[in-house]
C-alpha positions, 0 to 999 in steps of 0.5 A: 731913739732907735728906730728898731726899738720904736717899731718893735714896741709899737707893734708888740702886743701889750697889757696895761694894768694901771690906768685911771680912766678919768686920767685919760680925759684928753684936754679937747674932750675935757673942754668939750664936756665942760661946755656941754654940761655948763661946768665952769673951768679956769681953762680957756684952751687946750694949752691952758690945760696942758700948762696946768700939768706942771705938778709939784706933787701928788696933791697938786695933780689930784686937784686938777684931776678931780676938777677935770672929772667934774665935767662928766655927767651923762651916760654919753660922757662916760661912753666917750671917756671909755671909748677914747681910751679904748681907741688908743688901746687899738692904735697902740696894740694894748690888747688887754687893759685893766682899768680903774673906775672910781665912782666916788669921784662922781658922787659930788656931782650927783652922778649915779653908778648906773649912769657911769657903768651904762656908758662904760659898759656900752663902750667896752662892748663896742670895742670887744665886738669891734676889734676884740678888745679885752678889758677888766675893770677895777673898782677903785676907792679913794683913800682920803674919804672915810672907810664907811663911804668905801664900804657903802660904795662896795655894797652899791656896786653889787648890781654891777659886780660881774663887771669888776674883777678886783678892787683897788685903793687910790688918791692921796697916800700920805696920812692914809695908811693901808691899815685904815682899810682893813674892813674894806678889803675883808669885805671885798675878799668875802665877795670874791674880788681880787685885791690890789692897792696903791702903795709906796708912791708918795708913801713909805716902803712900810706901806707896801709891806702893810698892803701885803700883810694887812690888806692881803693884796696880790699886786702893788700899784706903783711900789717904787719906794719899796727899794728903800727896804732891801728885805722887802725887795727880796720878798717881792722877788721871792713871792712874785708880787708884781709892781705896776710901775708908771714911769712918766707919772713918777717924774711928773709927780716928782717922785723922781726928778728925772727918769734917769733916776728911776728905780725900775732897773734896780727892781729888774736886777733884783728879779721883781715882776715889774710892769710898765703902765701909764697911770693918768696919761692925759696929765702925765705926758703919754700913753703906754707906748710913750712910757716905753719909748721914754725908758728906752731914751733915758735908761737904754731899755732894749728889746729883750728887757722890754719883752720881759716887761710885757711878759710880766704884765701878762703874768700879773694880769687878772685874766684867766690862766688860759687867756694869759697863756694865749697872750704869752703865745702871741708875745712869743710869736711876735719875734723881734719886730 
């Protein structure tokens, strides 16, 4: 590990565009909330939770993920969940974060969107006042559930509309193609949401193409299997469609056996607007900085390429053009550390 690279990336202004807030629930907080809310868990210690993170595929992760999210019940719980992640943003100099919120995850426990958003918005307001943290929320839907439920959730989110900049589509990709959600994306577009979706993680490259052509998204979450279709890769580069890639997640979920096998260098060589993100950092072994450090260690990522990845994230964000310009100036002024 190069000390120069580590020093540089830790101090660089960063944007994170692919973060599921439930995936930042640390084992300590998980066990604390389970005890407070009387939720039985099959884990007696933080070590037990960490041992459960030996995933074999996306579904094995989702089973633990939804189990963990079940401990969140009160406004205070959601305040702490968001606050814990935003404290990481402050320590890692993640100056802007676009965070996926998935209200359908909490519905089985009878938790209302009002409870969720009261806690989240209070934590975001505190971080904004406290150190100028920039946050945008993405209303994310679970693709393994019926589209009718997603449409109902979209309608239920209207009182909180000003807090959400975009919609997204997450959860199990296999057997749930983008075409299933045409009505949802049409309704969101009419309401003025920006559009993104998970595609090409466990699903094929065709799902990436369909997310673009059928749903009309402007950003692809993951997208790593697009490399299987050279014409699609060329299109992504030509049209400047960003990919929010999550390297440590891809290894933990067995998309790649080793980080050394990751296709990120191929996308960069092809001119695709790749960004680096942490996805579900509490479960996948690291936050945003750790993802960059792992790329440096395993793929030889150097400062000039890391700078390009950081610039890609600024440009791919859903911030205003003026806000993006300010962040680009901050990154340019950062120098070489």
